[in-house]
DOBA-569088 format. One line per 4 residues: number of its first residue (from 1); their letters; for each residue x, y, z of N, C-alpha, C, O, CB. Coordinates in nm, 2 decimals, padded with zeros to 4 digits. Glycine has a CB too. Layout:
N
NUM	a	X Y Z X Y Z X Y Z X Y Z X Y Z | ...
***
This chain:
141
1	mtal	-02.20 -05.16 -14.49 -02.10 -05.26 -14.47 -01.97 -05.19 -14.44 -01.94 -05.08 -14.50 -02.09 -05.36 -14.59 | -01.88 -05.25 -14.36 -01.76 -05.18 -14.33 -01.64 -05.27 -14.39 -01.66 -05.39 -14.40 -01.73 -05.17 -14.18 | -01.54 -05.20 -14.43 -01.42 -05.27 -14.48 -01.30 -05.21 -14.42 -01.30 -05.09 -14.39 -01.42 -05.27 -14.64 | -01.20 -05.29 -14.40 -01.07 -05.24 -14.35 -00.99 -05.20 -14.47 -00.96 -05.28 -14.56 -01.00 -05.35 -14.26
5	vpar	-00.95 -05.08 -14.46 -00.86 -05.02 -14.57 -00.74 -04.95 -14.50 -00.76 -04.90 -14.39 -00.94 -04.93 -14.67 | -00.63 -04.95 -14.57 -00.52 -04.87 -14.51 -00.55 -04.73 -14.49 -00.61 -04.66 -14.58 -00.39 -04.88 -14.60 | -00.52 -04.67 -14.37 -00.55 -04.53 -14.35 -00.44 -04.45 -14.40 -00.32 -04.48 -14.39 -00.56 -04.51 -14.19 | -00.47 -04.34 -14.46 -00.37 -04.25 -14.52 -00.37 -04.12 -14.45 -00.47 -04.07 -14.40 -00.41 -04.22 -14.67
9	glpa	-00.25 -04.06 -14.44 -00.23 -03.93 -14.38 -00.27 -03.92 -14.23 -00.32 -03.82 -14.18 -00.32 -03.84 -14.45 | -00.24 -04.03 -14.16 -00.27 -04.03 -14.01 -00.18 -03.93 -13.95 -00.06 -03.93 -13.98 -00.26 -04.17 -13.95 | -00.22 -03.85 -13.85 -00.13 -03.76 -13.78 -00.03 -03.84 -13.69 -00.06 -03.95 -13.65 -00.21 -03.67 -13.69 | 00.08 -03.78 -13.67 00.18 -03.85 -13.59 00.13 -03.86 -13.45 00.06 -03.76 -13.40 00.32 -03.77 -13.59
13	tnad	00.15 -03.97 -13.38 00.10 -03.99 -13.25 00.22 -04.02 -13.16 00.33 -04.04 -13.20 00.00 -04.10 -13.24 | 00.19 -04.02 -13.03 00.29 -04.06 -12.93 00.33 -04.21 -12.95 00.44 -04.24 -12.91 00.23 -04.04 -12.79 | 00.24 -04.29 -13.00 00.27 -04.43 -13.03 00.39 -04.44 -13.11 00.48 -04.53 -13.09 00.15 -04.50 -13.09 | 00.40 -04.35 -13.21 00.52 -04.35 -13.30 00.65 -04.32 -13.22 00.75 -04.38 -13.24 00.51 -04.26 -13.42
17	aegd	00.64 -04.22 -13.13 00.76 -04.18 -13.06 00.79 -04.28 -12.95 00.91 -04.30 -12.92 00.73 -04.04 -12.99 | 00.70 -04.35 -12.89 00.72 -04.44 -12.79 00.75 -04.58 -12.84 00.80 -04.67 -12.76 00.61 -04.44 -12.69 | 00.71 -04.61 -12.96 00.74 -04.74 -13.02 00.67 -04.85 -12.94 00.55 -04.85 -12.92 00.89 -04.77 -13.02 | 00.75 -04.95 -12.90 00.70 -05.07 -12.83 00.64 -05.04 -12.69 00.58 -05.12 -12.63 00.81 -05.17 -12.81
21	annf	00.66 -04.92 -12.64 00.61 -04.88 -12.51 00.46 -04.88 -12.51 00.39 -04.88 -12.41 00.67 -04.75 -12.46 | 00.40 -04.87 -12.63 00.25 -04.87 -12.64 00.19 -05.00 -12.69 00.08 -05.00 -12.74 00.21 -04.75 -12.73 | 00.27 -05.10 -12.69 00.21 -05.23 -12.72 00.14 -05.29 -12.60 00.13 -05.22 -12.50 00.33 -05.33 -12.77 | 00.08 -05.41 -12.62 00.00 -05.46 -12.51 00.07 -05.47 -12.38 00.02 -05.43 -12.28 -00.05 -05.61 -12.55
25	ggvg	00.19 -05.52 -12.38 00.27 -05.53 -12.26 00.31 -05.40 -12.20 00.31 -05.38 -12.08 00.39 -05.62 -12.28 | 00.35 -05.31 -12.29 00.39 -05.17 -12.25 00.28 -05.10 -12.18 00.30 -05.03 -12.08 00.44 -05.09 -12.36 | 00.16 -05.10 -12.24 00.04 -05.03 -12.18 00.01 -05.10 -12.04 -00.02 -05.03 -11.95 -00.08 -05.04 -12.27 | 00.01 -05.23 -12.04 -00.01 -05.30 -11.91 00.09 -05.26 -11.81 00.05 -05.24 -11.69 -00.01 -05.45 -11.93
29	aklr	00.22 -05.25 -11.85 00.32 -05.21 -11.75 00.30 -05.06 -11.70 00.32 -05.03 -11.58 00.46 -05.22 -11.81 | 00.25 -04.98 -11.79 00.22 -04.84 -11.75 00.11 -04.83 -11.65 00.11 -04.76 -11.55 00.19 -04.75 -11.87 | 00.00 -04.91 -11.67 -00.11 -04.92 -11.58 -00.07 -04.98 -11.45 -00.12 -04.93 -11.35 -00.22 -05.00 -11.65 | 00.01 -05.08 -11.45 00.06 -05.14 -11.32 00.14 -05.04 -11.25 00.14 -05.03 -11.12 00.14 -05.27 -11.34
33	glqa	00.22 -04.96 -11.32 00.30 -04.85 -11.26 00.21 -04.75 -11.20 00.24 -04.70 -11.09 00.39 -04.79 -11.36 | 00.11 -04.71 -11.26 00.01 -04.61 -11.21 -00.05 -04.67 -11.08 -00.07 -04.60 -10.98 -00.10 -04.58 -11.31 | -00.09 -04.79 -11.08 -00.15 -04.85 -10.96 -00.05 -04.86 -10.85 -00.08 -04.83 -10.73 -00.20 -05.00 -11.00 | 00.08 -04.89 -10.88 00.18 -04.90 -10.77 00.21 -04.76 -10.72 00.23 -04.74 -10.60 00.31 -04.96 -10.83
37	aada	00.21 -04.66 -10.80 00.23 -04.52 -10.76 00.11 -04.48 -10.67 00.14 -04.41 -10.56 00.24 -04.42 -10.88 | -00.01 -04.51 -10.70 -00.12 -04.47 -10.62 -00.12 -04.54 -10.48 -00.15 -04.48 -10.38 -00.26 -04.51 -10.69 | -00.07 -04.67 -10.48 -00.06 -04.74 -10.36 00.05 -04.69 -10.27 00.03 -04.68 -10.15 -00.03 -04.89 -10.39 | 00.16 -04.65 -10.33 00.27 -04.59 -10.25 00.23 -04.45 -10.20 00.26 -04.42 -10.08 00.40 -04.57 -10.34
41	lqeh	00.16 -04.37 -10.28 00.11 -04.24 -10.23 00.01 -04.26 -10.12 00.01 -04.19 -10.02 00.05 -04.16 -10.34 | -00.07 -04.36 -10.13 -00.17 -04.39 -10.02 -00.10 -04.42 -09.89 -00.14 -04.38 -09.79 -00.27 -04.50 -10.07 | 00.00 -04.51 -09.90 00.08 -04.55 -09.79 00.14 -04.43 -09.72 00.14 -04.42 -09.59 00.19 -04.65 -09.82 | 00.20 -04.34 -09.79 00.26 -04.22 -09.74 00.16 -04.12 -09.68 00.18 -04.06 -09.57 00.34 -04.14 -09.84
45	avll	00.04 -04.11 -09.74 -00.06 -04.03 -09.69 -00.12 -04.08 -09.56 -00.15 -04.01 -09.47 -00.18 -04.02 -09.79 | -00.13 -04.22 -09.54 -00.17 -04.28 -09.42 -00.07 -04.24 -09.31 -00.11 -04.21 -09.20 -00.19 -04.43 -09.43 | 00.06 -04.26 -09.34 00.16 -04.22 -09.24 00.15 -04.08 -09.20 00.16 -04.04 -09.08 00.30 -04.26 -09.29 | 00.13 -03.99 -09.29 00.12 -03.85 -09.26 00.00 -03.82 -09.18 00.01 -03.74 -09.08 00.12 -03.76 -09.39
49	kdrm	-00.11 -03.88 -09.22 -00.24 -03.85 -09.14 -00.22 -03.90 -09.00 -00.26 -03.83 -08.90 -00.35 -03.93 -09.21 | -00.16 -04.02 -08.98 -00.14 -04.07 -08.84 -00.05 -03.98 -08.76 -00.07 -03.95 -08.64 -00.09 -04.21 -08.85 | 00.06 -03.93 -08.83 00.15 -03.84 -08.76 00.09 -03.71 -08.72 00.11 -03.66 -08.61 00.28 -03.82 -08.84 | 00.01 -03.65 -08.81 -00.05 -03.52 -08.78 -00.16 -03.54 -08.67 -00.17 -03.45 -08.59 -00.11 -03.46 -08.91
53	trna	-00.23 -03.65 -08.67 -00.33 -03.67 -08.56 -00.26 -03.68 -08.43 -00.30 -03.63 -08.33 -00.41 -03.80 -08.59 | -00.14 -03.76 -08.43 -00.07 -03.77 -08.30 -00.02 -03.63 -08.26 -00.03 -03.60 -08.14 00.05 -03.87 -08.32 | 00.03 -03.55 -08.35 00.08 -03.42 -08.32 -00.03 -03.33 -08.27 -00.01 -03.25 -08.17 00.15 -03.35 -08.44 | -00.15 -03.34 -08.33 -00.26 -03.26 -08.28 -00.30 -03.30 -08.14 -00.33 -03.21 -08.06 -00.38 -03.27 -08.38
57	nral	-00.30 -03.43 -08.11 -00.34 -03.47 -07.98 -00.23 -03.43 -07.87 -00.27 -03.39 -07.76 -00.35 -03.63 -07.97 | -00.11 -03.43 -07.91 00.00 -03.39 -07.82 -00.01 -03.24 -07.80 00.01 -03.19 -07.68 00.14 -03.42 -07.88 | -00.05 -03.16 -07.90 -00.06 -03.02 -07.88 -00.18 -02.98 -07.79 -00.17 -02.89 -07.71 -00.08 -02.95 -08.02 | -00.29 -03.06 -07.80 -00.40 -03.04 -07.71 -00.37 -03.07 -07.57 -00.41 -03.00 -07.47 -00.52 -03.12 -07.76
61	rlkn	-00.29 -03.18 -07.55 -00.24 -03.22 -07.41 -00.16 -03.11 -07.36 -00.17 -03.07 -07.24 -00.17 -03.35 -07.41 | -00.07 -03.05 -07.44 00.02 -02.95 -07.40 -00.06 -02.82 -07.36 -00.03 -02.76 -07.26 00.13 -02.91 -07.51 | -00.16 -02.79 -07.44 -00.25 -02.68 -07.41 -00.32 -02.70 -07.27 -00.32 -02.60 -07.19 -00.35 -02.66 -07.52 | -00.37 -02.82 -07.25 -00.43 -02.84 -07.12 -00.34 -02.83 -07.01 -00.37 -02.78 -06.90 -00.50 -02.98 -07.12
65	lcaa	-00.21 -02.88 -07.02 -00.11 -02.87 -06.92 -00.08 -02.73 -06.89 -00.06 -02.68 -06.78 00.01 -02.95 -06.96 | -00.07 -02.65 -07.00 -00.03 -02.51 -06.99 -00.15 -02.43 -06.92 -00.12 -02.35 -06.83 00.00 -02.44 -07.12 | -00.27 -02.47 -06.95 -00.38 -02.40 -06.89 -00.39 -02.44 -06.74 -00.42 -02.35 -06.66 -00.52 -02.45 -06.96 | -00.36 -02.56 -06.71 -00.36 -02.60 -06.57 -00.25 -02.53 -06.49 -00.26 -02.51 -06.37 -00.35 -02.75 -06.56
69	agva	-00.14 -02.50 -06.56 -00.02 -02.44 -06.50 -00.04 -02.29 -06.49 00.04 -02.22 -06.43 00.11 -02.47 -06.57 | -00.15 -02.24 -06.55 -00.17 -02.09 -06.54 -00.10 -02.01 -06.64 -00.07 -01.89 -06.62 -00.14 -02.04 -06.41 | -00.06 -02.07 -06.75 00.01 -02.00 -06.86 -00.09 -01.90 -06.93 -00.21 -01.93 -06.93 00.07 -02.10 -06.97 | -00.04 -01.79 -06.97 -00.12 -01.69 -07.03 -00.21 -01.75 -07.15 -00.17 -01.83 -07.22 -00.03 -01.57 -07.09
73	asht	-00.33 -01.70 -07.15 -00.43 -01.74 -07.25 -00.38 -01.72 -07.39 -00.42 -01.80 -07.48 -00.56 -01.67 -07.23 | -00.30 -01.62 -07.42 -00.25 -01.59 -07.55 -00.16 -01.71 -07.60 -00.16 -01.75 -07.71 -00.18 -01.46 -07.56 | -00.08 -01.76 -07.50 00.01 -01.87 -07.54 -00.07 -02.00 -07.56 -00.05 -02.08 -07.66 00.11 -01.90 -07.43 | -00.17 -02.03 -07.47 -00.25 -02.15 -07.49 -00.33 -02.14 -07.62 -00.36 -02.24 -07.68 -00.34 -02.18 -07.37
77	grit	-00.38 -02.02 -07.65 -00.45 -02.00 -07.78 -00.37 -02.03 -07.90 -00.41 -02.09 -08.00 -00.50 -01.85 -07.79 | -00.24 -02.00 -07.89 -00.15 -02.03 -08.01 -00.13 -02.18 -08.02 -00.12 -02.23 -08.13 -00.01 -01.96 -07.99 | -00.12 -02.25 -07.90 -00.10 -02.39 -07.90 -00.23 -02.46 -07.97 -00.22 -02.55 -08.04 -00.08 -02.45 -07.76 | -00.34 -02.40 -07.93 -00.47 -02.45 -07.99 -00.47 -02.43 -08.14 -00.51 -02.52 -08.22 -00.59 -02.38 -07.93
81	dvad	-00.42 -02.31 -08.19 -00.41 -02.29 -08.33 -00.32 -02.39 -08.40 -00.35 -02.44 -08.51 -00.35 -02.15 -08.36 | -00.21 -02.43 -08.34 -00.12 -02.53 -08.39 -00.19 -02.66 -08.40 -00.18 -02.74 -08.50 00.01 -02.54 -08.30 | -00.26 -02.70 -08.29 -00.34 -02.83 -08.29 -00.44 -02.83 -08.41 -00.46 -02.93 -08.47 -00.41 -02.85 -08.16 | -00.51 -02.71 -08.43 -00.61 -02.70 -08.54 -00.54 -02.72 -08.67 -00.59 -02.79 -08.76 -00.68 -02.57 -08.53
85	afnk	-00.42 -02.66 -08.69 -00.35 -02.68 -08.81 -00.31 -02.82 -08.84 -00.32 -02.88 -08.95 -00.22 -02.59 -08.81 | -00.26 -02.89 -08.73 -00.23 -03.03 -08.74 -00.36 -03.11 -08.78 -00.35 -03.20 -08.87 -00.17 -03.09 -08.61 | -00.47 -03.08 -08.72 -00.59 -03.15 -08.76 -00.63 -03.13 -08.90 -00.69 -03.22 -08.97 -00.71 -03.11 -08.66 | -00.61 -03.00 -08.95 -00.64 -02.98 -09.09 -00.56 -03.06 -09.19 -00.61 -03.11 -09.29 -00.62 -02.82 -09.12
89	vasa	-00.43 -03.07 -09.16 -00.34 -03.15 -09.24 -00.38 -03.30 -09.23 -00.38 -03.37 -09.33 -00.19 -03.14 -09.19 | -00.42 -03.35 -09.11 -00.47 -03.49 -09.10 -00.59 -03.51 -09.18 -00.61 -03.61 -09.24 -00.49 -03.52 -08.95 | -00.68 -03.41 -09.18 -00.81 -03.43 -09.25 -00.78 -03.43 -09.40 -00.84 -03.51 -09.48 -00.90 -03.31 -09.22 | -00.69 -03.34 -09.45 -00.65 -03.34 -09.59 -00.58 -03.47 -09.63 -00.61 -03.52 -09.74 -00.56 -03.21 -09.62
93	sarv	-00.50 -03.52 -09.54 -00.43 -03.64 -09.57 -00.53 -03.76 -09.58 -00.52 -03.85 -09.66 -00.33 -03.68 -09.46 | -00.64 -03.75 -09.50 -00.74 -03.86 -09.51 -00.81 -03.85 -09.64 -00.85 -03.96 -09.70 -00.84 -03.84 -09.39 | -00.83 -03.73 -09.70 -00.89 -03.72 -09.83 -00.80 -03.78 -09.94 -00.84 -03.84 -10.03 -00.93 -03.57 -09.86 | -00.67 -03.75 -09.92 -00.57 -03.81 -10.02 -00.57 -03.96 -10.01 -00.56 -04.03 -10.11 -00.43 -03.75 -09.99
97	vsdt	-00.58 -04.01 -09.89 -00.59 -04.16 -09.87 -00.71 -04.21 -09.95 -00.70 -04.31 -10.02 -00.60 -04.20 -09.72 | -00.82 -04.15 -09.93 -00.95 -04.19 -10.00 -00.93 -04.18 -10.15 -00.97 -04.28 -10.22 -01.07 -04.11 -09.95 | -00.88 -04.07 -10.20 -00.86 -04.05 -10.34 -00.76 -04.15 -10.40 -00.79 -04.20 -10.51 -00.81 -03.91 -10.37 | -00.65 -04.18 -10.33 -00.55 -04.27 -10.39 -00.60 -04.41 -10.38 -00.57 -04.50 -10.47 -00.42 -04.26 -10.31
101	damg	-00.69 -04.44 -10.29 -00.75 -04.58 -10.28 -00.84 -04.59 -10.40 -00.84 -04.70 -10.47 -00.83 -04.59 -10.15 | -00.92 -04.49 -10.43 -01.01 -04.49 -10.55 -00.92 -04.50 -10.68 -00.96 -04.58 -10.77 -01.10 -04.37 -10.56 | -00.81 -04.43 -10.68 -00.73 -04.44 -10.80 -00.66 -04.57 -10.82 -00.66 -04.63 -10.93 -00.62 -04.33 -10.79 | -00.62 -04.63 -10.72 -00.56 -04.77 -10.72 -00.66 -04.87 -10.77 -00.63 -04.96 -10.85 -00.50 -04.81 -10.59
105	taag	-00.78 -04.86 -10.71 -00.89 -04.95 -10.75 -00.93 -04.94 -10.89 -00.95 -05.03 -10.96 -01.01 -04.93 -10.66 | -00.94 -04.81 -10.94 -00.97 -04.78 -11.08 -00.86 -04.84 -11.17 -00.89 -04.89 -11.27 -01.00 -04.63 -11.10 | -00.74 -04.82 -11.13 -00.63 -04.87 -11.22 -00.63 -05.02 -11.23 -00.61 -05.08 -11.33 -00.49 -04.82 -11.16 | -00.67 -05.08 -11.12 -00.68 -05.23 -11.12 -00.79 -05.27 -11.21 -00.78 -05.37 -11.28 -00.71 -05.28 -10.98
109	rvis	-00.90 -05.20 -11.21 -01.01 -05.23 -11.30 -00.97 -05.21 -11.45 -01.01 -05.30 -11.53 -01.14 -05.15 -11.27 | -00.90 -05.11 -11.47 -00.85 -05.08 -11.61 -00.75 -05.19 -11.66 -00.76 -05.23 -11.77 -00.79 -04.94 -11.62 | -00.67 -05.23 -11.56 -00.57 -05.34 -11.60 -00.65 -05.47 -11.63 -00.62 -05.53 -11.73 -00.48 -05.37 -11.48 | -00.75 -05.50 -11.56 -00.83 -05.62 -11.58 -00.90 -05.61 -11.72 -00.91 -05.70 -11.79 -00.93 -05.65 -11.47
113	qhrs	-00.96 -05.49 -11.74 -01.03 -05.47 -11.86 -00.94 -05.47 -11.98 -00.97 -05.53 -12.09 -01.11 -05.33 -11.86 | -00.82 -05.41 -11.97 -00.72 -05.41 -12.08 -00.68 -05.56 -12.11 -00.67 -05.60 -12.23 -00.60 -05.33 -12.04 | -00.66 -05.64 -12.00 -00.62 -05.78 -12.02 -00.73 -05.85 -12.09 -00.71 -05.93 -12.18 -00.58 -05.84 -11.89 | -00.86 -05.84 -12.05 -00.97 -05.91 -12.10 -01.00 -05.87 -12.24 -01.04 -05.95 -12.33 -01.09 -05.90 -12.02
117	eygg	-00.99 -05.74 -12.27 -01.02 -05.69 -12.40 -00.91 -05.72 -12.51 -00.94 -05.75 -12.62 -01.05 -05.54 -12.40 | -00.79 -05.70 -12.47 -00.68 -05.71 -12.57 -00.59 -05.83 -12.55 -00.50 -05.86 -12.64 -00.60 -05.58 -12.56 | -00.61 -05.90 -12.44 -00.52 -06.02 -12.42 -00.53 -06.12 -12.52 -00.43 -06.18 -12.57 -00.55 -06.08 -12.28 | -00.65 -06.16 -12.57 -00.67 -06.26 -12.67 -00.61 -06.21 -12.80 -00.55 -06.29 -12.88 -00.82 -06.29 -12.69
121	inaa	-00.63 -06.08 -12.84 -00.58 -06.03 -12.96 -00.42 -06.03 -12.95 -00.36 -06.07 -13.05 -00.62 -05.88 -12.98 | -00.37 -06.00 -12.84 -00.22 -06.00 -12.83 -00.17 -06.14 -12.84 -00.07 -06.17 -12.91 -00.18 -05.94 -12.69 | -00.24 -06.24 -12.78 -00.19 -06.38 -12.78 -00.20 -06.43 -12.93 -00.11 -06.50 -12.97 -00.28 -06.47 -12.69 | -00.31 -06.40 -13.00 -00.32 -06.44 -13.14 -00.21 -06.37 -13.22 -00.15 -06.44 -13.31 -00.46 -06.41 -13.19
125	stas	-00.19 -06.25 -13.20 -00.09 -06.17 -13.28 00.05 -06.22 -13.26 00.13 -06.24 -13.35 -00.10 -06.02 -13.24 | 00.09 -06.25 -13.13 00.22 -06.30 -13.10 00.24 -06.44 -13.14 00.35 -06.48 -13.17 00.25 -06.28 -12.96 | 00.13 -06.52 -13.15 00.14 -06.66 -13.19 00.16 -06.67 -13.35 00.21 -06.77 -13.39 00.02 -06.74 -13.15 | 00.11 -06.57 -13.42 00.12 -06.58 -13.56 00.26 -06.55 -13.62 00.32 -06.45 -13.57 00.02 -06.47 -13.62
129	pvpq	00.30 -06.62 -13.71 00.43 -06.59 -13.77 00.43 -06.47 -13.87 00.53 -06.42 -13.91 00.49 -06.72 -13.85 | 00.31 -06.43 -13.90 00.29 -06.32 -13.99 00.30 -06.19 -13.92 00.23 -06.17 -13.82 00.16 -06.33 -14.07 | 00.39 -06.09 -13.96 00.39 -05.96 -13.89 00.26 -05.89 -13.90 00.19 -05.89 -14.00 00.51 -05.88 -13.95 | 00.22 -05.83 -13.79 00.09 -05.76 -13.79 00.11 -05.61 -13.82 00.22 -05.55 -13.79 00.03 -05.77 -13.65
133	akpg	00.01 -05.55 -13.88 00.02 -05.40 -13.91 00.02 -05.33 -13.78 -00.03 -05.37 -13.67 -00.10 -05.36 -13.99 | 00.08 -05.21 -13.78 00.09 -05.13 -13.66 -00.05 -05.07 -13.63 -00.13 -05.06 -13.72 00.19 -05.01 -13.68 | -00.08 -05.04 -13.50 -00.21 -04.98 -13.47 -00.23 -04.85 -13.55 -00.14 -04.77 -13.56 -00.22 -04.95 -13.32 | -00.35 -04.84 -13.60 -00.39 -04.72 -13.68 -00.37 -04.74 -13.83 -00.40 -04.65 -13.91 -00.30 -04.60 -13.63
137	fyrv	-00.31 -04.85 -13.87 -00.28 -04.87 -14.01 -00.41 -04.90 -14.08 -00.43 -04.85 -14.19 -00.19 -04.99 -14.03 | -00.50 -04.97 -14.02 -00.63 -04.99 -14.08 -00.74 -04.90 -14.02 -00.73 -04.87 -13.90 -00.68 -05.14 -14.06 | -00.83 -04.86 -14.10 -00.94 -04.78 -14.04 -01.07 -04.84 -14.10 -01.08 -04.90 -14.20 -00.93 -04.63 -14.09 | -01.18 -04.83 -14.02 -01.31 -04.88 -14.06 -01.38 -04.78 -14.15 -01.38 -04.66 -14.11 -01.40 -04.91 -13.93
141	t	-01.43 -04.82 -14.26 -01.50 -04.73 -14.35 -01.65 -04.76 -14.36 -01.72 -04.70 -14.44 -01.44 -04.73 -14.49
***
């Protein structure tokens, strides 16, 4: 059988330092902030990927024009290297887009889970006129 008893000698936690920032609303706000940051990063990564792809295509067109004009192969080779570098950045940006999409989606799932798991507890706690013990005060024995 388990009983709730006051916990003694608990180590200091970040919850003590952050106070209300770790309550139900504070954690939810932090998770929404994480999701917003992932979405903003994804937006910037998409813009970067598109720009690098355009630059790579322009560099290849320039290389073709230079080759048609009889420019030295060493110069057209350098232009090709630049186009390859742009393509590498575009590819890396595409991976960032994918990763930030996954991060935003995961944050959304955590927000929903947090709301469903602790929302009722928070509603009951805030509706009660009796002050509630701080998290960690009780431990299961």
